[in-house]
PAZAPA-4460 file (N, C-alpha, C; in steps of 0.05 Angstrom, whole numbers, plus 32768, in hexadecimal, padded with zeros to 4 digits):
% residues 81
    n_x    n_y    n_z   ca_x   ca_y   ca_z    c_x    c_y    c_z   seq   type   mol
   800F   7FF3   8004   7FFB   7FF8   7FFA   8015   8020   800C     1      X     A
   8007   8032   7FE5   801F   803F   7FE7   8011   805E   7FF4     2      X     A
   801B   8062   800B   8015   807D   8012   8015   8096   8005     3      X     A
   8005   80B1   7FF9   800E   80D0   7FF0   8009   80DD   8008     4      X     A
   8020   80E8   8005   8017   80FA   801D   800E   811C   8019     5      X     A
   8000   8118   801A   7FEE   813A   8013   7FF4   815A   8028     6      X     A
   8009   816E   801E   8007   8178   803E   7FEF   818C   8044     7      X     A
   7FEB   8189   8061   7FD5   8198   805C   7FDB   81BA   8066     8      X     A
   7FBF   81C6   8059   7FC6   81DB   805B   7FCE   81EC   803F     9      X     A
   7FDB   81DA   802B   7FE6   81DF   802A   7FDD   8208   8013    10      X     A
   7FC8   8200   8005   7FC4   8226   7FF5   7FB8   822F   800F    11      X     A
   7FBC   822C   8023   7FBF   824C   8045   7FD9   8246   8041    12      X     A
   7FE8   8238   8040   8003   824A   8041   8014   825B   8031    13      X     A
   800B   824A   8023   8015   8255   8006   800A   827D   8004    14      X     A
   7FF3   827C   800C   7FDF   8287   8007   7FF2   82A2   8018    15      X     A
   7FEC   8297   802B   7FF9   82B0   803F   8015   82AD   8039    16      X     A
   8026   82AA   8042   803D   82A3   803F   804C   82B9   801D    17      X     A
   803B   82BD   8012   8049   82C1   7FF4   805D   82C7   7FE6    18      X     A
   806D   829C   7FE1   8081   82AA   7FCF   808A   82B0   7FBB    19      X     A
   809B   82C1   7FBD   80A3   82CC   7FA4   80BB   82C0   7FA0    20      X     A
   80C2   82C5   7F83   80DF   82C4   7F76   80FC   82CF   7F7E    21      X     A
   8108   82C4   7F87   811F   82D7   7F90   8126   82CB   7FAF    22      X     A
   810A   82CE   7FC3   810A   82CB   7FDB   811C   82C0   7FED    23      X     A
   811F   82AB   7FFA   8126   829D   8016   810F   8290   8024    24      X     A
   810E   8277   8029   80FB   8270   8041   80FD   8265   8057    25      X     A
   8101   8267   8065   8105   8244   8076   80FE   823E   807B    26      X     A
   80F6   8229   8085   80DA   820A   8088   80E7   8203   80A3    27      X     A
   80DE   8207   80B0   80ED   81F3   80DB   80DF   81DC   80D3    28      X     A
   80C8   81D3   80BB   80B1   81BF   80C5   80BF   81AC   80AA    29      X     A
   80C6   81A3   809E   80CF   819E   807C   80BE   8189   8074    30      X     A
   80B9   817E   8091   80A3   8160   808C   80B1   814D   806A    31      X     A
   8097   814B   8062   809E   8143   8046   80AD   814C   8028    32      X     A
   80A8   8164   8037   80B4   8173   801F   808F   8190   8008    33      X     A
   8076   8181   8019   805F   8186   8003   8061   819F   8004    34      X     A
   8061   81B7   801C   8067   81CC   8014   8078   81DA   800F    35      X     A
   809D   81C5   8009   80AF   81D0   8001   80AB   81D7   7FED    36      X     A
   809E   81C2   7FDD   80A8   81BD   7FB5   8096   81D5   7FAD    37      X     A
   8078   81D9   7FB7   806C   81FB   7FA9   8078   8212   7FAF    38      X     A
   8085   8217   7FCC   808B   8230   7FD5   80AF   8233   7FC9    39      X     A
   80B6   820F   7FBB   80D4   8220   7FA3   80D6   8224   7F91    40      X     A
   80B4   821C   7F86   80BA   821E   7F67   80B2   8235   7F60    41      X     A
   8098   8240   7F79   80A0   8268   7F82   80A9   8273   7F7B    42      X     A
   80CD   826B   7F8B   80D9   826B   7F8C   80F0   8273   7F7E    43      X     A
   80F1   826B   7F69   80FE   8263   7F50   8122   8260   7F58    44      X     A
   812A   8264   7F35   814A   8259   7F3F   8152   826B   7F59    45      X     A
   8152   8280   7F4C   8159   829F   7F62   815C   8295   7F85    46      X     A
   8143   8285   7F81   8141   8287   7FA8   8141   826E   7FB4    47      X     A
   8146   8277   7FC5   8148   825C   7FDF   813D   8258   7FF7    48      X     A
   813F   8234   7FFA   8128   822A   800C   813C   821E   801A    49      X     A
   8135   821F   8038   8146   8211   8047   8134   8200   805C    50      X     A
   8135   81E9   805C   8123   81DC   8071   812D   81D0   8074    51      X     A
   8123   81CA   8099   8135   81B6   80AC   8118   81AE   80B9    52      X     A
   8125   8193   80C3   8119   8179   80CA   8122   8171   80E7    53      X     A
   810F   815A   80FC   811C   815A   810E   812A   8139   80F4    54      X     A
   8118   812F   80E0   8118   8114   80D2   8136   8112   80CB    55      X     A
   8153   810B   80CE   8163   810B   80C3   815F   810F   809F    56      X     A
   814F   8102   8093   8146   80FC   8079   812A   80F0   8073    57      X     A
   8127   8113   807A   80F9   811A   8071   80F1   810A   8054    58      X     A
   80D9   80F5   8062   80D3   80E5   8050   80CA   80E9   802D    59      X     A
   80CE   80F0   801F   80C7   80F2   7FFE   80CF   810A   7FF9    60      X     A
   80E2   8116   8008   80EB   8138   800D   8100   8133   7FEE    61      X     A
   8115   811C   7FDF   811E   8113   7FCC   8110   8111   7FB3    62      X     A
   80FF   810D   7FC3   80E8   810E   7FA0   80D9   8129   7F95    63      X     A
   80E3   813B   7FA4   80D1   8153   7F9D   80EB   8171   7F95    64      X     A
   8100   8168   7FA6   811B   8182   7FA4   8126   8173   7F9B    65      X     A
   8132   817D   7F7B   8155   8174   7F73   8164   8188   7F83    66      X     A
   817D   817F   7F83   819F   8189   7F94   8192   818E   7FA2    67      X     A
   8187   817E   7FB4   8189   8186   7FCD   8195   816E   7FE6    68      X     A
   819B   8186   7FF5   81BB   817A   800A   81B0   817E   802A    69      X     A
   81B5   8168   802B   81AB   8157   8054   81C2   815E   8063    70      X     A
   81BD   816C   806F   81D9   8169   8088   81C8   8158   80A8    71      X     A
   81D7   8139   80A0   81C6   8139   80CD   81CF   8149   80DB    72      X     A
   81C8   8144   80F0   81D3   8151   80FF   81C5   8142   8121    73      X     A
   81CF   812F   8127   81C5   811D   8143   81C7   812F   815D    74      X     A
   81BB   8127   817B   81BC   8144   8183   81C7   8143   819B    75      X     A
   81F0   813D   8187   8204   8148   8194   8204   816D   8182    76      X     A
   81F9   8163   8178   81F7   8180   816C   81F1   8196   8178    77      X     A
   81DE   8196   8198   81DF   81A8   81A3   81BF   81B5   81A3    78      X     A
   81B6   81C6   81AB   8190   81CC   81AC   818D   81E4   81A1    79      X     A
   8184   81F8   8193   817C   820D   8187   8175   821C   8199    80      X     A
   8163   820C   81A8   814F   821D   81D1   8166   822F   81D8    81      X     A
***
């Protein structure tokens, strides 16, 4: 059984954030990358998207984002708080 990820409130998020070409976005809850894919398309080649997630390799992100870089960090990296 294959499951498809459906981003929650996708249209509402994009309408609220209004991403534009060349902007920089940081997503602190990257998850499966559903929001990232839509925002990346709006940012164009000059934009930058930084995705952060507790999982070392969020499920599905490699399917929707070309040229991704994953930096793994375990608890030895310290807390951001």
